[in-house]
GUVEXMI-747724 format. One record per residue: residue number from 1; residue in one letter; y, z, x of N, C-alpha, C in turn. Coordinates in pm, 1 decimal, always signed. Layout:
residues N
   num   residu       n_py       n_pz       n_px      ca_py      ca_pz      ca_px       c_py       c_pz       c_px
   NUM        a          Y          Z          X          Y          Z          X          Y          Z          X
...
//
This chain:
residues 152
   num   residu       n_py       n_pz       n_px      ca_py      ca_pz      ca_px       c_py       c_pz       c_px
     1        m    +1355.2     -523.4     -929.4    +1268.0     -408.4     -919.9    +1241.7     -380.7     -771.6
     2        s    +1248.4     -255.1     -731.7    +1229.3     -218.5     -591.3    +1081.8     -231.7     -552.0
     3        d    +1059.6     -244.5     -422.3     +922.3     -251.9     -371.4     +844.4     -124.7     -403.9
     4        l     +915.3      -10.6     -405.5     +848.6     +115.5     -436.3     +801.0     +117.9     -580.8
     5        l     +886.6      +72.4     -671.7     +848.8      +68.3     -812.6     +736.8      -33.0     -835.7
     6        i     +743.6     -144.4     -766.0     +637.2     -245.0     -775.1     +504.3     -183.4     -729.7
     7        a     +508.0     -102.6     -622.9     +386.8      -39.8     -571.4     +326.8      +57.3     -673.4
     8        v     +411.4     +137.3     -736.8     +361.9     +232.2     -837.2     +306.2     +155.4     -956.8
     9        n     +375.3      +49.9     -997.7     +330.0      -32.8    -1109.9     +194.3      -96.7    -1077.3
    10        r     +179.7     -146.5     -955.6      +53.6     -209.4     -913.8      -60.3     -107.3     -917.2
    11        a      -32.9      +13.4     -867.2     -134.8     +118.4     -868.8     -171.3     +154.3    -1012.5
    12        a      -71.0     +167.0    -1098.7      -94.4     +202.7    -1239.2     -176.6      +95.4    -1309.4
    13        s     -154.7      -30.2    -1272.9     -228.1     -141.0    -1335.7     -376.5     -137.0    -1303.0
    14        k     -411.1      -72.9    -1191.3     -550.9      -65.1    -1149.1     -622.3      +57.7    -1204.3
    15        f     -549.3     +143.2    -1277.5     -609.7     +265.3    -1331.4     -719.0     +227.9    -1431.0
    16        k     -834.0     +292.8    -1419.1     -945.9     +262.6    -1509.0     -903.6     +288.2    -1653.3
    17        g     -913.4     +185.9    -1736.2     -870.7     +196.4    -1875.8     -728.8     +148.5    -1897.5
    18        g     -661.4     +109.8    -1788.9     -526.6      +54.3    -1800.4     -418.9     +160.7    -1818.0
    19        k     -301.4     +110.6    -1849.0     -185.3     +199.3    -1859.7     -194.2     +292.4    -1980.6
    20        e     -268.1     +252.1    -2083.0     -287.5     +341.0    -2198.2     -365.9     +464.7    -2155.5
    21        a     -472.0     +443.2    -2077.8     -552.5     +555.1    -2028.7     -472.7     +639.7    -1929.9
    22        l     -389.8     +574.9    -1850.9     -305.8     +648.6    -1756.7     -205.6     +736.1    -1831.9
    23        a     -145.7     +682.6    -1937.4      -52.1     +761.0    -2018.8     -122.3     +884.6    -2074.9
    24        a     -244.4     +867.4    -2120.1     -320.9     +980.9    -2173.4     -348.3    +1083.3    -2062.8
    25        a     -381.0    +1035.1    -1942.3     -408.8    +1125.8    -1830.7     -283.3    +1201.6    -1786.8
    26        l     -167.4    +1139.5    -1805.4      -40.5    +1203.2    -1769.3       +7.1    +1302.0    -1875.5
    27        s      -49.5    +1292.2    -1993.5       -7.2    +1378.1    -2104.6      -61.0    +1519.5    -2087.3
    28        s      +11.3    +1613.4    -2145.6      -31.3    +1753.2    -2147.1      -29.8    +1800.5    -2291.7
    29        p      -85.0    +1918.3    -2320.4      -85.6    +1966.6    -2459.6      +54.8    +1975.1    -2521.4
    30        d     +155.8    +2006.0    -2439.5     +290.3    +2016.3    -2496.0     +376.1    +1891.9    -2475.4
    31        h     +325.6    +1789.6    -2406.3     +405.3    +1667.8    -2387.8     +314.8    +1545.4    -2380.7
    32        q     +329.4    +1458.3    -2480.9     +250.5    +1335.3    -2483.0     +331.0    +1224.5    -2416.5
    33        v     +267.8    +1154.0    -2324.0     +329.4    +1037.4    -2261.0     +286.5     +915.5    -2340.4
    34        k     +383.8     +845.9    -2398.0     +352.6     +727.4    -2477.6     +335.6     +606.8    -2385.0
    35        p     +231.7     +527.4    -2409.0     +205.7     +412.2    -2322.6     +325.0     +317.2    -2308.9
    36        q     +396.7     +291.3    -2417.0     +509.5     +198.5    -2408.3     +621.5     +254.8    -2320.7
    37        i     +645.7     +383.8    -2330.3     +748.7     +444.8    -2245.2     +705.1     +438.6    -2099.4
    38        l     +577.2     +464.9    -2072.2     +525.7     +454.2    -1936.2     +543.4     +311.2    -1884.3
    39        r     +508.2     +212.6    -1966.4     +526.2      +72.0    -1925.0     +672.4      +44.2    -1893.9
    40        n     +765.3      +94.9    -1976.5     +908.4      +76.1    -1951.6     +950.4     +141.6    -1820.2
    41        q     +897.8     +259.3    -1792.0     +929.0     +327.2    -1666.2     +880.4     +245.7    -1547.1
    42        l     +764.0     +186.2    -1561.6     +701.9     +114.9    -1450.0     +766.5      -20.1    -1420.3
    43        v     +848.1      -70.9    -1511.4     +916.2     -198.7    -1485.7    +1064.7     -178.1    -1458.2
    44        g    +1106.7      -52.1    -1444.5    +1244.5      -25.2    -1406.9    +1343.0      -30.1    -1521.3
    45        n    +1296.7       -8.6    -1644.1    +1384.8       -4.8    -1759.8    +1484.5     +109.0    -1740.1
    46        e    +1613.7      +78.5    -1744.6    +1716.7     +179.0    -1717.9    +1712.8     +294.5    -1817.4
    47        r    +1664.5     +268.9    -1936.2    +1661.5     +372.5    -2038.8    +1548.0     +473.0    -2015.3
    48        h    +1443.7     +427.1    -1947.4    +1328.4     +512.9    -1920.3    +1305.9     +517.0    -1769.7
    49        f    +1374.0     +607.5    -1703.2    +1371.8     +619.8    -1557.8    +1242.0     +685.2    -1510.7
    50        l    +1181.4     +629.8    -1407.8    +1060.0     +686.7    -1348.5    +1102.5     +785.9    -1240.6
    51        s    +1072.7     +913.1    -1261.0    +1109.5    +1015.1    -1162.9    +1016.0    +1009.2    -1042.9
    52        l    +1061.2    +1066.0     -933.9     +978.2    +1070.9     -814.2     +853.3    +1155.7     -838.8
    53        d     +869.1    +1264.6     -913.5     +753.1    +1348.8     -946.3     +649.4    +1271.0    -1027.3
    54        r     +696.0    +1193.3    -1125.6     +603.0    +1114.6    -1208.1     +536.7    +1006.7    -1123.9
    55        a     +613.1     +941.8    -1034.1     +554.8     +838.7     -946.9     +445.4     +899.0     -860.2
    56        e     +471.3    +1017.6     -805.3     +371.4    +1085.0     -722.5     +247.8    +1121.2     -804.8
    57        e     +268.9    +1165.6     -927.1     +157.1    +1200.4    -1015.0      +71.7    +1076.2    -1044.4
    58        i     +137.6     +964.1    -1068.6      +66.8     +837.8    -1095.6      -15.5     +796.1     -973.7
    59        i      +47.3     +800.5     -856.8      -21.1     +761.6     -732.9     -142.6     +851.5     -708.7
    60        d     -125.7     +982.8     -735.1     -238.1    +1075.3     -716.6     -350.9    +1046.5     -815.2
    61        l     -316.4    +1025.2     -942.4     -419.2     +995.9    -1043.2     -492.1     +865.3    -1011.9
    62        c     -418.5     +769.5     -958.6     -476.7     +637.8     -927.5     -545.3     +637.8     -790.9
    63        d     -530.9     +746.6     -716.3     -586.0     +756.5     -581.1     -548.3     +633.2     -499.5
    64        s     -416.2     +607.0     -495.0     -365.7     +485.8     -432.2     -271.4     +516.9     -317.1
    65        d     -276.0     +434.4     -214.5     -183.7     +444.9     -102.4      -72.5     +340.3     -111.3
    66        e      -64.2     +269.6     -223.2      +33.4     +161.1     -238.9     +176.6     +207.9     -213.3
    67        l     +212.9     +323.9     -267.1     +349.0     +374.5     -250.9     +377.4     +406.9     -104.3
    68        a     +281.3     +465.0      -35.1     +299.3     +497.1     +107.0     +320.1     +370.3     +189.4
    69        h     +243.5     +266.1     +160.1     +260.6     +138.9     +231.5     +398.4      +79.4     +203.7
    70        a     +439.3      +80.1      +77.4     +568.9      +22.6      +39.9     +683.4     +100.3     +104.6
    71        a     +675.3     +232.6     +104.4     +780.4     +314.5     +164.6     +787.1     +290.7     +315.3
    72        a     +672.5     +281.8     +379.3     +670.6     +257.5     +523.8     +731.3     +121.0     +556.8
    73        r     +692.6      +17.8     +481.6     +749.2     -116.2     +504.7     +900.2     -115.8     +483.2
    74        q     +945.9      -47.2     +380.3    +1089.1      -42.1     +348.8    +1168.5      +22.7     +462.5
    75        r    +1106.5     +116.9     +531.1    +1173.4     +186.9     +640.8    +1142.9     +123.5     +776.0
    76        g    +1075.3       +7.8     +775.1    +1047.2      -62.8     +899.8     +927.8       -8.5     +975.6
    77        g     +840.0      +61.7     +905.7     +722.6     +119.9     +970.4     +595.0      +74.1     +905.3
    78        v     +487.9     +140.4     +941.4     +358.1     +112.4     +881.9     +293.4     +244.3     +843.3
    79        f     +210.7     +239.6     +741.2     +135.2     +356.4     +697.5       -6.4     +342.3     +749.1
    80        v      -52.9     +444.4     +816.2     -190.0     +446.7     +865.7     -252.9     +576.4     +818.0
    81        k     -362.0     +564.0     +745.9     -433.9     +681.4     +697.9     -506.0     +746.0     +815.9
    82        l     -487.7     +875.8     +828.8     -551.5     +947.1     +938.7     -700.9     +962.0     +912.5
    83        p     -780.5     +961.7    +1019.1     -924.3     +982.4    +1001.4     -949.0    +1118.8     +938.0
    84        t    -1043.2    +1125.0     +846.0    -1070.7    +1249.7     +776.6    -1199.0    +1315.4     +824.0
    85        d    -1270.1    +1249.8     +915.1    -1398.5    +1304.4     +957.1    -1385.1    +1420.6    +1054.7
    86        g    -1268.1    +1437.3    +1117.5    -1245.7    +1548.7    +1208.1    -1311.6    +1532.9    +1344.4
    87        a    -1392.3    +1431.7    +1360.1    -1459.5    +1410.5    +1488.2    -1364.0    +1342.2    +1585.3
    88        p    -1373.5    +1376.2    +1712.9    -1287.8    +1308.6    +1810.5    -1324.2    +1160.4    +1818.7
    89        a    -1224.4    +1080.6    +1850.4    -1246.9     +936.6    +1859.8    -1338.9     +906.7    +1977.5
    90        g    -1425.1     +811.9    +1957.3    -1515.2     +770.5    +2064.4    -1491.8     +624.2    +2098.2
    91        d    -1559.5     +579.2    +2201.2    -1544.8     +441.0    +2245.4    -1577.5     +342.3    +2133.8
    92        l    -1681.1     +371.8    +2055.2    -1721.5     +280.4    +1948.5    -1613.1     +270.2    +1841.2
    93        a    -1549.2     +382.4    +1807.8    -1442.2     +380.1    +1707.8    -1325.8     +295.3    +1756.2
    94        v    -1291.3     +306.8    +1883.3    -1182.0     +227.4    +1939.6    -1221.7      +79.7    +1942.7
    95        l    -1343.7      +50.5    +1984.8    -1390.1      -88.5    +1987.4    -1386.0     -149.4    +1848.3
    96        e    -1424.3      -71.6    +1748.2    -1417.5     -119.6    +1610.0    -1273.1     -154.9    +1572.5
    97        l    -1178.4      -71.4    +1612.3    -1037.4     -100.4    +1583.2     -988.8     -223.6    +1660.1
    98        v    -1036.9     -243.1    +1781.2    -1000.3     -362.6    +1857.9    -1045.5     -488.1    +1783.4
    99        t    -1167.4     -484.9    +1729.5    -1214.4     -602.1    +1655.4    -1130.3     -623.8    +1529.0
   100        h    -1081.5     -514.5    +1468.7     -992.8     -528.2    +1352.1     -860.3     -592.3    +1393.4
   101        v     -809.5     -555.8    +1511.2     -685.5     -616.7    +1561.7     -706.8     -766.3    +1583.3
   102        w     -817.1     -803.0    +1646.3     -845.2     -944.5    +1669.4     -849.5    -1021.5    +1537.3
   103        r     -920.3     -963.4    +1440.4     -931.2    -1029.0    +1310.2     -794.0    -1042.0    +1244.3
   104        a     -716.4     -934.5    +1249.4     -584.2     -936.3    +1186.0     -492.1    -1036.8    +1253.5
   105        n     -500.1    -1048.8    +1387.0     -419.2    -1148.8    +1456.6     -455.7    -1289.3    +1411.1
   106        g     -582.8    -1312.8    +1388.4     -626.2    -1442.6    +1336.1     -569.2    -1467.3    +1197.3
   107        d     -559.4    -1360.5    +1116.2     -501.1    -1372.8     +982.2     -354.3    -1411.2     +990.6
   108        v     -282.2    -1357.3    +1090.0     -140.8    -1393.3    +1107.8     -130.6    -1540.7    +1144.2
   109        g     -211.0    -1582.1    +1239.4     -207.9    -1723.0    +1280.6     -239.2    -1816.4    +1165.3
   110        r     -337.9    -1780.0    +1084.9     -375.3    -1862.3     +969.9     -260.8    -1867.3     +867.9
   111        a     -198.3    -1752.0     +842.0      -89.2    -1746.7     +744.3      +30.4    -1830.5     +790.4
   112        v      +63.0    -1822.4     +919.2     +174.9    -1901.1     +973.1     +140.5    -2049.1     +968.9
   113        d      +18.2    -2084.8    +1007.7      -25.1    -2223.7    +1006.2      -16.9    -2281.8     +865.1
   114        e      -64.1    -2205.6     +766.2      -59.0    -2252.6     +627.5      +84.8    -2262.3     +577.9
   115        a     +170.2    -2169.5     +620.5     +310.6    -2172.3     +578.0     +382.8    -2295.5     +632.2
   116        l     +348.4    -2334.7     +753.5     +418.0    -2447.0     +817.5     +353.0    -2582.6     +789.1
   117        a     +240.9    -2583.5     +721.5     +164.1    -2706.8     +700.7     +244.4    -2816.8     +634.3
   118        d     +330.5    -2781.9     +538.7     +406.6    -2885.9     +468.1     +549.8    -2899.9     +521.2
   119        g     +580.1    -2833.2     +632.8     +710.3    -2847.5     +694.4     +819.5    -2757.8     +635.1
   120        r     +784.9    -2674.3     +540.0     +880.6    -2579.8     +482.3     +808.0    -2449.8     +450.4
   121        v     +884.8    -2343.0     +435.3     +825.7    -2211.8     +407.9     +885.2    -2159.1     +277.9
   122        d     +799.4    -2134.8     +179.3     +850.1    -2079.2      +52.7     +829.4    -1926.9      +51.0
   123        e     +880.0    -1862.6      -52.4     +875.7    -1716.3      -61.8     +731.8    -1662.5      -62.7
   124        a     +642.1    -1729.9     -131.8     +502.7    -1683.8     -137.1     +438.2    -1692.2       +1.1
   125        e     +465.3    -1800.2      +73.2     +409.5    -1815.2     +207.9     +466.8    -1709.3     +301.7
   126        l     +596.0    -1683.0     +288.3     +659.1    -1579.2     +370.2     +597.9    -1442.3     +340.2
   127        a     +571.7    -1415.7     +213.7     +508.4    -1288.5     +175.5     +369.2    -1277.1     +237.4
   128        d     +294.8    -1386.9     +241.5     +161.8    -1385.9     +302.8     +170.4    -1355.7     +452.8
   129        v     +268.4    -1416.4     +520.7     +286.9    -1392.3     +664.3     +325.5    -1246.5     +687.9
   130        k     +418.9    -1195.6     +607.3     +460.5    -1055.0     +621.2     +342.7     -960.7     +602.0
   131        a     +260.5     -987.9     +501.5     +144.6     -902.2     +474.5      +46.5     -905.6     +591.1
   132        a      +24.5    -1023.1     +647.7      -67.7    -1035.9     +761.0      -13.4     -961.3     +883.4
   133        i     +115.8     -973.1     +908.4     +177.0     -902.1    +1021.4     +168.4     -751.6     +999.4
   134        y     +191.6     -707.6     +876.9     +183.8     -564.1     +846.4      +43.9     -511.1     +875.8
   135        r      -58.8     -587.3     +839.8     -196.3     -543.3     +865.9     -222.9     -531.1    +1016.3
   136        v     -164.8     -623.1    +1097.3     -179.9     -613.4    +1242.8     -113.0     -486.0    +1292.9
   137        q      +10.3     -461.5    +1247.2      +82.7     -341.5    +1290.5       +5.3     -215.6    +1253.0
   138        q      -46.0     -213.9    +1133.0     -120.0      -97.8    +1083.5     -244.3      -73.7    +1169.2
   139        t     -315.8     -178.2    +1200.1     -438.2     -166.1    +1279.2     -407.4     -121.9    +1421.9
   140        m     -299.3     -173.8    +1478.2     -264.2     -136.4    +1615.3     -220.2       +9.2    +1622.8
   141        v     -146.3      +57.0    +1523.0     -106.3     +197.9    +1521.1     -229.8     +287.0    +1507.2
   142        a     -324.7     +246.1    +1425.1     -448.8     +322.9    +1411.1     -524.2     +327.6    +1543.8
   143        m     -529.0     +214.4    +1613.2     -598.0     +209.9    +1742.0     -527.4     +301.0    +1842.7
   144        l     -394.8     +297.3    +1844.9     -319.5     +383.4    +1935.4     -347.8     +530.4    +1904.9
   145        g     -353.9     +564.5    +1777.6     -384.8     +702.2    +1739.7     -521.3     +746.1    +1789.1
   146        r     -617.8     +657.4    +1779.2     -753.3     +689.2    +1828.6     -752.0     +709.6    +1979.6
   147        l     -680.2     +620.9    +2050.8     -672.7     +635.1    +2195.4     -601.6     +764.0    +2235.5
   148        e     -496.9     +799.2    +2162.3     -426.5     +923.8    +2191.4     -518.8    +1042.8    +2167.1
   149        g     -605.3    +1032.2    +2068.0     -701.4    +1138.0    +2041.5     -803.9    +1154.1    +2152.7
   150        m     -825.4    +1046.9    +2227.8     -922.0    +1050.9    +2337.6     -858.7    +1096.3    +2468.7
   151        a     -724.6    +1092.6    +2475.5     -656.5    +1125.8    +2602.5     -688.0    +1268.3    +2644.6
   152        e     -704.8    +1284.7    +2772.9     -736.4    +1417.3    +2828.8     -615.7    +1479.8    +2889.5
//
């Protein structure tokens, strides 16, 4: 299963009322989405293909950024949500992001330390390190965006 499909499945799993409620929310008067077919789509069943339009609809209904994060990671990038307040970045906003970078760097160090503790690195430990590094990258890009917003 692709990381993108995993992301949509993860978002769908968090929908209030579960996948049954999500299937109902996806249904229209002329087309009922059956929960079992939706579940098959979300696990990559070849017989029930999940279209890009349906994936986008699921992500929107779930109000999730999971797909954006997965797509960015797959392409070697990071997803950073833009500020929605419309106010120009100030020193305090940048300082707040700096503290997030410091915290995230500590998370990377902790993840690497835990991965190496037994002298070998398994897939779960590697996933933890990757996730921690991604959070650092995401925070640093957000900080850069704030600084660029302050540039004169």
